[in-house]
SEKE-723160 format. One record per residue: x negated, y negated, z of N, C-alpha, C in turn. Coordinates in pm, whole numbers, plus 50000, padded with zeros to 5 digits. Example, Ala and Ser with C-alpha at 12.3 -4.5 7.8 and 13.67 -1.06 7.14 Angstrom:
BEGIN
SITE;nu;nv;nw;cau;cav;caw;cu;cv;cw
SITE;48681;50569;50780;48770;50450;50780;48680;50330;50780;
SITE;48715;50225;50708;48633;50106;50714;48710;49997;50787;
This chain:
BEGIN
SITE;nu;nv;nw;cau;cav;caw;cu;cv;cw
SITE;01378;58008;83041;01521;58005;82996;01510;57948;82830;
SITE;01400;57874;82782;01395;57840;82644;01353;57967;82568;
SITE;01293;58003;82615;01282;58160;82554;01396;58243;82516;
SITE;01483;58255;82626;01593;58316;82607;01677;58243;82506;
SITE;01684;58101;82510;01783;58052;82409;01738;58072;82248;
SITE;01599;58051;82256;01519;58075;82142;01557;58207;82076;
SITE;01552;58313;82143;01573;58448;82077;01739;58469;82050;
SITE;01796;58393;82138;01962;58425;82100;02041;58337;81982;
SITE;01931;58202;81945;01976;58158;81850;01949;58205;81724;
SITE;01841;58306;81707;01764;58371;81619;01855;58493;81579;
SITE;01957;58523;81674;02026;58640;81644;02156;58597;81585;
SITE;02158;58624;81457;02247;58573;81339;02382;58616;81400;
SITE;02394;58761;81429;02533;58858;81466;02578;58782;81584;
SITE;02518;58751;81689;02554;58690;81817;02595;58529;81834;
SITE;02542;58463;81728;02544;58342;81679;02700;58329;81634;
SITE;02722;58438;81544;02837;58406;81466;02967;58481;81551;
SITE;02948;58544;81658;03032;58584;81751;03065;58470;81838;
SITE;02981;58411;81858;02974;58308;81972;03110;58205;81881;
SITE;03044;58175;81781;03099;58098;81686;03259;58105;81670;
SITE;03278;58254;81639;03425;58274;81630;03488;58273;81768;
SITE;03441;58286;81883;03511;58269;82018;03518;58124;82036;
SITE;03437;58040;82009;03471;57899;82013;03561;57854;81979;
SITE;03603;57872;81843;03651;57809;81740;03826;57890;81760;
SITE;03809;58022;81827;03942;58089;81879;03993;58030;81969;
SITE;03921;57965;82083;03940;57880;82223;03999;57757;82185;
SITE;03927;57723;82091;03993;57561;82069;04139;57587;81977;
SITE;04144;57682;81894;04270;57695;81836;04385;57706;81954;
SITE;04348;57820;82047;04421;57873;82124;04487;57750;82220;
SITE;04410;57645;82233;04429;57568;82327;04472;57399;82284;
SITE;04461;57400;82145;04486;57277;82092;04626;57299;82003;
SITE;04640;57406;81938;04740;57445;81856;04885;57398;81918;
SITE;04888;57441;82025;05043;57455;82129;05033;57309;82121;
SITE;04937;57200;82152;04953;57067;82162;04982;57010;82027;
SITE;04952;56998;81914;04924;56963;81809;05045;56992;81711;
SITE;05089;57134;81751;05226;57157;81633;05341;57208;81733;
SITE;05314;57142;81902;05467;57203;81968;05523;57350;81949;
SITE;05432;57411;81964;05489;57563;81936;05573;57601;82080;
SITE;05669;57664;82039;05781;57707;82138;05779;57860;82154;
SITE;05726;57943;82242;05704;58076;82196;05810;58170;82280;
SITE;05904;58081;82365;06055;58139;82402;06158;58138;82352;
SITE;06188;58007;82262;06291;57955;82193;06335;58055;82128;
SITE;06473;58078;82094;06521;58189;81987;06580;58126;81891;
SITE;06554;58140;81773;06593;58063;81621;06711;58167;81587;
SITE;06755;58097;81488;06889;58181;81436;06830;58318;81341;
SITE;06699;58329;81278;06683;58459;81229;06615;58522;81271;
SITE;06657;58670;81297;06622;58797;81383;06532;58861;81253;
SITE;06401;58877;81324;06302;58961;81227;06270;58925;81114;
SITE;06292;58797;81059;06274;58721;80940;06158;58735;80893;
SITE;06129;58715;80755;05980;58739;80685;05906;58546;80731;
SITE;05798;58551;80686;05721;58454;80701;05791;58343;80621;
SITE;05811;58218;80673;05855;58115;80583;05789;57972;80622;
SITE;05842;57843;80567;05779;57712;80608;05817;57675;80745;
SITE;05914;57745;80811;05959;57686;80940;05876;57772;81033;
SITE;05865;57925;80990;05794;58028;81087;05676;58064;81003;
SITE;05611;58035;81033;05435;58078;80940;05414;58233;80942;
SITE;05457;58275;81048;05452;58419;81059;05573;58511;81075;
SITE;05686;58430;81032;05821;58507;81083;05877;58475;81216;
SITE;05956;58573;81251;06036;58567;81401;06022;58706;81401;
SITE;06047;58747;81554;06062;58905;81607;06186;58953;81584;
SITE;06225;59032;81626;06339;59102;81631;06460;59029;81728;
SITE;06409;58933;81802;06516;58856;81867;06500;58702;81834;
SITE;06440;58671;81735;06451;58541;81661;06359;58462;81719;
SITE;06230;58513;81802;06150;58419;81854;06014;58406;81745;
SITE;05946;58259;81742;05863;58257;81634;05752;58327;81673;
SITE;05690;58405;81562;05567;58527;81614;05440;58421;81607;
SITE;05442;58293;81530;05295;58255;81513;05278;58163;81674;
SITE;05405;58102;81740;05394;58068;81851;05365;58179;81974;
SITE;05392;58258;81956;05403;58384;82033;05261;58441;82035;
SITE;05200;58457;81908;05073;58485;81874;04968;58394;81950;
SITE;04972;58265;81932;04880;58187;82016;04893;58172;82169;
SITE;05014;58201;82214;05016;58204;82359;04991;58353;82409;
SITE;05006;58434;82324;04969;58561;82370;04812;58564;82372;
SITE;04746;58492;82269;04617;58539;82290;04548;58439;82419;
SITE;04637;58336;82457;04579;58281;82605;04608;58384;82687;
SITE;04701;58451;82677;04729;58530;82822;04649;58683;82792;
SITE;04604;58726;82677;04486;58810;82662;04379;58808;82715;
SITE;04352;58670;82705;04184;58637;82757;04176;58585;82892;
SITE;04309;58519;82912;04318;58504;83087;04299;58631;83148;
SITE;04378;58747;83114;04381;58848;83192;04235;58912;83162;
SITE;04171;58917;83071;04029;58946;83007;03933;58910;83107;
SITE;03940;58777;83113;03818;58707;83178;03857;58682;83344;
SITE;03981;58678;83393;03971;58692;83538;03996;58839;83591;
SITE;04009;58925;83549;04028;59060;83590;03844;59116;83556;
SITE;03778;59074;83533;03649;59088;83511;03565;59000;83622;
SITE;03611;58872;83649;03558;58797;83760;03618;58853;83896;
SITE;03717;58935;83903;03769;59028;84013;03659;59115;84029;
SITE;03644;59198;83926;03532;59312;83953;03416;59257;84001;
SITE;03367;59158;83941;03255;59072;83960;03231;59051;84083;
SITE;03337;58981;84167;03361;58933;84303;03332;59050;84387;
SITE;03379;59162;84359;03398;59270;84450;03260;59356;84441;
SITE;03217;59378;84286;03126;59449;84266;02999;59432;84310;
SITE;02939;59289;84288;02818;59228;84333;02767;59242;84449;
SITE;02861;59186;84557;02805;59202;84685;02805;59344;84764;
SITE;02885;59436;84715;02876;59559;84741;02768;59637;84702;
SITE;02715;59617;84555;02621;59679;84486;02477;59618;84516;
SITE;02473;59494;84609;02373;59417;84659;02339;59489;84802;
SITE;02466;59534;84867;02435;59564;85022;02384;59721;85019;
SITE;02444;59774;84887;02367;59928;84895;02275;59958;84866;
SITE;02212;59861;84749;02095;59884;84714;01975;59830;84794;
SITE;02000;59721;84873;01922;59661;84981;01888;59731;85106;
SITE;02011;59753;85164;02004;59831;85322;02004;59962;85290;
SITE;02036;60021;85201;02035;60173;85185;02125;60252;85309;
SITE;02071;60360;85321;02134;60453;85416;02248;60468;85433;
SITE;02322;60430;85528;02479;60494;85553;02562;60368;85474;
SITE;02498;60247;85452;02576;60150;85345;02584;60184;85206;
SITE;02467;60258;85169;02432;60326;85037;02559;60408;85020;
SITE;02527;60514;85106;02615;60641;85100;02766;60612;85077;
SITE;02823;60514;85160;02979;60484;85175;03009;60421;85065;
SITE;02950;60318;85011;02972;60232;84929;02953;60299;84769;
SITE;02852;60379;84732;02833;60450;84618;02935;60597;84600;
SITE;02976;60643;84736;03068;60754;84713;03210;60679;84703;
SITE;03243;60573;84747;03354;60514;84698;03381;60490;84563;
SITE;03256;60440;84511;03264;60402;84381;03239;60556;84275;
SITE;03220;60651;84317;03231;60773;84281;03374;60820;84258;
SITE;03447;60807;84378;03571;60839;84391;03671;60740;84269;
SITE;03647;60629;84258;03722;60515;84152;03703;60597;84030;
SITE;03565;60578;84005;03526;60652;83869;03569;60781;83814;
SITE;03585;60862;83930;03656;60995;83882;03780;61000;83845;
SITE;03857;60875;83851;03979;60901;83803;03994;60841;83674;
SITE;04088;60906;83603;04108;60845;83429;04133;60689;83476;
SITE;04070;60582;83415;04077;60429;83469;04260;60407;83408;
SITE;04278;60456;83284;04396;60399;83235;04543;60449;83316;
SITE;04501;60565;83330;04606;60647;83397;04607;60593;83548;
SITE;04538;60562;83630;04531;60501;83772;04581;60353;83773;
SITE;04544;60275;83641;04590;60182;83628;04745;60152;83610;
SITE;04799;60255;83521;04939;60281;83491;05013;60284;83629;
SITE;04952;60379;83689;05008;60413;83848;05031;60288;83952;
SITE;04908;60223;83952;04896;60116;84032;05009;59981;83990;
SITE;05000;59975;83830;05089;59854;83802;05225;59922;83827;
SITE;05306;60027;83798;05403;60113;83845;05457;60088;83971;
SITE;05342;60085;84055;05388;60055;84201;05424;59908;84241;
SITE;05318;59815;84188;05332;59668;84213;05427;59608;84154;
SITE;05445;59641;84002;05537;59570;83891;05451;59501;83810;
SITE;05514;59531;83714;05456;59490;83562;05449;59303;83564;
SITE;05342;59269;83550;05327;59108;83518;05181;59095;83480;
SITE;05149;58977;83480;05028;58892;83424;04930;58923;83553;
SITE;05001;58895;83678;04909;58876;83799;04883;59026;83819;
SITE;04964;59121;83841;04956;59243;83869;04829;59332;83792;
SITE;04864;59273;83617;04788;59360;83552;04626;59312;83585;
SITE;04634;59195;83595;04521;59117;83596;04413;59165;83743;
SITE;04508;59186;83850;04441;59226;83988;04412;59382;83959;
SITE;04466;59462;83902;04483;59601;83919;04355;59614;83812;
SITE;04351;59559;83685;04223;59590;83595;04089;59547;83666;
SITE;04099;59463;83733;04010;59388;83821;03928;59465;83935;
SITE;04046;59545;84027;03993;59635;84119;03955;59778;84067;
SITE;04001;59753;83950;03936;59924;83901;03802;59899;83807;
SITE;03767;59799;83792;03635;59772;83702;03527;59733;83811;
SITE;03550;59742;83945;03412;59712;84038;03312;59809;84030;
SITE;03345;59934;84028;03216;60003;84065;03114;60005;83948;
SITE;03144;59966;83819;03080;59941;83683;02984;59846;83756;
SITE;03011;59711;83825;02905;59607;83818;02813;59639;83978;
SITE;02894;59723;84077;02815;59781;84179;02728;59892;84117;
SITE;02742;59958;84081;02610;60059;84022;02524;59987;83962;
SITE;02551;59902;83861;02465;59817;83774;02374;59725;83854;
SITE;02427;59675;83954;02352;59597;84076;02244;59695;84144;
SITE;02307;59778;84194;02257;59870;84258;02127;59933;84219;
SITE;02125;59986;84070;01983;60010;84051;01890;59908;84023;
SITE;01938;59805;83971;01848;59692;83966;01777;59647;84072;
SITE;01859;59623;84203;01822;59622;84376;01706;59687;84402;
SITE;01714;59814;84359;01657;59915;84419;01496;59902;84345;
SITE;01497;59852;84220;01360;59833;84144;01314;59740;84209;
SITE;01415;59609;84239;01331;59503;84279;01285;59479;84427;
SITE;01361;59537;84498;01346;59539;84627;01211;59534;84707;
SITE;01095;59662;84609;00978;59709;84640;00903;59618;84572;
SITE;00919;59494;84528;00814;59392;84475;00702;59343;84575;
SITE;00610;59289;84533;00544;59251;84638;00549;59124;84697;
SITE;00643;59033;84589;00703;58918;84672;00815;58953;84762;
SITE;00878;59040;84768;00967;59057;84853;00911;59094;85007;
SITE;00801;59189;84973;00729;59225;85102;00637;59092;85168;
SITE;00628;59028;85067;00534;58880;85119;00655;58778;85179;
SITE;00769;58809;85152;00909;58706;85198;00923;58764;85351;
SITE;00936;58910;85343;00969;58967;85473;00866;58913;85577;
SITE;00728;58953;85535;00621;58925;85638;00616;58767;85670;
SITE;00672;58685;85598;00670;58534;85672;00812;58523;85752;
SITE;00870;58622;85763;01018;58637;85858;01120;58545;85783;
SITE;01126;58575;85637;01230;58555;85578;01361;58639;85607;
SITE;01486;58576;85644;01591;58649;85664;01667;58706;85532;
SITE;01709;58843;85588;01767;58937;85506;01842;58876;85368;
SITE;01941;58776;85442;02027;58737;85352;01959;58655;85222;
SITE;01882;58549;85291;01794;58465;85210;01728;58554;85100;
SITE;01646;58671;85151;01579;58764;85062;01675;58823;84948;
SITE;01809;58873;84987;01899;58896;84899;01912;58794;84813;
SITE;01973;58680;84821;02023;58599;84723;01935;58479;84674;
SITE;01820;58491;84722;01727;58388;84644;01605;58468;84602;
SITE;01581;58568;84618;01467;58638;84542;01504;58754;84489;
SITE;01625;58849;84537;01645;58991;84455;01762;58962;84360;
SITE;01873;58865;84386;01955;58859;84273;01921;58797;84163;
SITE;01853;58700;84167;01828;58614;84035;01732;58701;83968;
SITE;01707;58797;84007;01561;58887;83938;01629;59016;83902;
SITE;01737;59056;83939;01840;59173;83899;01973;59143;83844;
SITE;01964;59001;83791;02083;58956;83747;02110;58955;83598;
SITE;02031;58974;83530;02037;58967;83390;02113;59086;83343;
SITE;02108;59227;83397;02234;59327;83348;02380;59284;83398;
SITE;02370;59226;83505;02530;59173;83532;02567;59084;83440;
SITE;02503;58996;83397;02546;58906;83276;02590;58965;83172;
SITE;02548;59055;83118;02546;59139;82996;02686;59235;83028;
SITE;02671;59299;83136;02809;59383;83177;02922;59284;83198;
SITE;02912;59144;83214;03059;59066;83256;03082;59040;83109;
SITE;03010;59033;82987;03086;58988;82876;03110;59113;82802;
SITE;03064;59248;82800;03095;59331;82774;03237;59391;82865;
SITE;03253;59362;82971;03340;59396;83060;03496;59307;83005;
SITE;03453;59188;82968;03582;59076;82921;03662;59191;82792;
SITE;03558;59220;82721;03623;59292;82593;03720;59418;82635;
SITE;03639;59477;82725;03708;59613;82771;03863;59575;82840;
SITE;03832;59472;82914;03967;59437;82998;04069;59376;82916;
SITE;04024;59292;82798;04128;59258;82675;04164;59408;82616;
SITE;04073;59487;82616;04171;59643;82562;04259;59688;82613;
SITE;04236;59701;82763;04294;59761;82898;04432;59670;82878;
SITE;04410;59557;82882;04540;59479;82902;04638;59507;82773;
SITE;04578;59495;82660;04680;59558;82537;04726;59696;82559;
SITE;04652;59795;82608;04674;59904;82639;04797;59917;82711;
SITE;04777;59867;82815;04898;59847;82938;05029;59799;82886;
SITE;05021;59683;82822;05134;59599;82735;05181;59687;82624;
SITE;05150;59753;82537;05169;59838;82442;05232;59947;82520;
SITE;05185;60001;82608;05277;60103;82680;05376;60075;82766;
SITE;05420;59931;82762;05545;59848;82821;05515;59847;82983;
SITE;05367;59876;83016;05356;59840;83159;05263;59706;83200;
SITE;05233;59642;83120;05159;59532;83134;05250;59397;83115;
SITE;05195;59292;83059;05281;59164;83052;05409;59200;83029;
SITE;05504;59134;83053;05645;59167;83006;05689;59047;82962;
SITE;05798;59079;82837;05862;58986;82776;05953;58899;82879;
SITE;05989;58782;82887;05967;58707;82754;05805;58625;82758;
SITE;05715;58690;82845;05586;58651;82840;05525;58694;82714;
SITE;05427;58619;82663;05341;58676;82534;05206;58735;82558;
SITE;05185;58827;82474;05053;58884;82493;05024;58957;82358;
SITE;04893;58959;82305;04902;59047;82174;04944;59191;82184;
SITE;04923;59249;82317;04953;59399;82346;05104;59409;82335;
SITE;05212;59344;82386;05328;59348;82388;05406;59311;82255;
SITE;05327;59221;82166;05372;59197;82061;05366;59293;81961;
SITE;05259;59433;82004;05244;59518;81924;05337;59623;81976;
SITE;05352;59641;82120;05451;59705;82152;05597;59704;82114;
SITE;05639;59557;82064;05770;59542;82014;05779;59554;81882;
SITE;05648;59617;81800;05655;59616;81677;05630;59777;81647;
SITE;05662;59893;81715;05579;60006;81719;05664;60092;81657;
SITE;05816;60070;81606;05916;60168;81540;05855;60177;81388;
SITE;05867;60297;81352;05816;60327;81216;05880;60225;81112;
SITE;06021;60168;81104;06061;60101;81044;06003;59941;81038;
SITE;05959;59896;81148;05888;59782;81150;05770;59774;81071;
SITE;05683;59900;81133;05575;59927;81052;05527;59941;80930;
SITE;05634;60001;80872;05653;59986;80747;05695;59875;80649;
SITE;05808;59831;80718;05857;59720;80631;05832;59582;80705;
SITE;05757;59581;80812;05777;59432;80865;05650;59404;80919;
SITE;05519;59394;80816;05382;59396;80868;05347;59266;80954;
SITE;05426;59175;80903;05407;59059;80976;05382;59060;81138;
SITE;05477;59145;81175;05515;59147;81306;05398;59231;81417;
SITE;05332;59300;81317;05197;59372;81424;05068;59373;81367;
SITE;05057;59324;81220;04927;59285;81171;04832;59194;81210;
SITE;04913;59057;81271;04818;58943;81337;04785;58997;81464;
SITE;04865;59017;81546;04820;59045;81677;04693;59166;81683;
SITE;04672;59278;81584;04633;59366;81565;04493;59270;81533;
SITE;04488;59227;81422;04371;59168;81353;04288;59073;81456;
SITE;04381;59022;81524;04311;58898;81634;04274;58978;81742;
SITE;04314;59106;81811;04245;59177;81886;04112;59213;81854;
SITE;04092;59289;81711;03980;59339;81635;03885;59245;81642;
SITE;03925;59107;81593;03820;59022;81583;03771;58957;81704;
SITE;03845;58927;81823;03829;58898;81939;03724;59003;82014;
SITE;03756;59110;82008;03661;59217;82084;03547;59207;82007;
SITE;03544;59231;81876;03427;59222;81767;03324;59140;81817;
SITE;03383;59006;81853;03311;58881;81859;03252;58885;81996;
SITE;03329;58931;82086;03288;58946;82233;03164;59044;82238;
SITE;03169;59164;82182;03066;59245;82181;02914;59217;82104;
SITE;02963;59132;81994;02851;59111;81897;02754;58984;82013;
SITE;02829;58899;82080;02763;58811;82162;02690;58875;82274;
SITE;02772;58971;82336;02710;59066;82461;02584;59118;82385;
SITE;02566;59167;82259;02465;59228;82221;02332;59134;82197;
SITE;02389;59003;82152;02263;58886;82150;02193;58871;82266;
SITE;02328;58845;82394;02274;58825;82494;02202;58907;82555;
SITE;02194;59060;82527;02138;59176;82594;01991;59149;82546;
SITE;01962;59125;82413;01855;59102;82339;01776;59013;82371;
SITE;01841;58874;82420;01761;58773;82440;01721;58782;82585;
SITE;01777;58842;82689;01722;58863;82816;01651;58968;82848;
SITE;01647;59090;82724;01520;59156;82736;01378;59120;82738;
SITE;01308;59111;82848;01195;59063;82865;01076;59114;82753;
SITE;01126;59244;82685;01034;59291;82587;01033;59251;82449;
SITE;01118;59182;82431;01178;59092;82309;01090;58980;82306;
SITE;00973;58984;82275;00875;58844;82281;00889;58815;82128;
SITE;00896;58658;82111;00895;58630;81960;00742;58570;81937;
């Protein structure tokens, strides 16, 4: 662990990404308390330009865009993190079972994963959200359910390579139960790729949520997210004459996803046993 931390700390881009993410999280959760932001309150100016009263102006219905930007960031990160957590909770046990027991379990689980992966993910997510209904909860659950095959296949491959090691055979020889072997001996030694996939999955989930909201099928107004802020500003007149309505959420999405990916790259390099200092 000391070597991993040392390698990660020497990765400048990863540290930059981590610092940006920490600053962003602090701002997203402290600014509403310090500035008493109201993302749902309607003010007199409709689509007004940035001013002292409204740092980023107001949207077409008079809501403060800076307040919605902050609360939208909280929503987007919430959906990104918890949807990947759902994918993780489904995919890791299934991947472990398929890789450890092989046989029928492997065939059934991996073929189901292939079926999920055979559908265009965004199209399938749109269909499920339209059936369930558009909300923060439905977007989180649907994106999470669609993401489990990646975790399952990742862990499946790692478990297959680890299960034949000598220490696993030794554990079997002394009568250790399969449950203990899987979660005490195999999982810790096959977990590094899953941690890396988790970080990249968050960036992908944030993008998916933004795409859903931009298409009008994700987080619904008056709730704020970066995606539905872009959806509200998609007309040609707004894009050309009111950049304060779409530039801030677009820049925030770019910075957030870039920072998560840089953090994931550094974590991957730090956990790679071949990269010794």
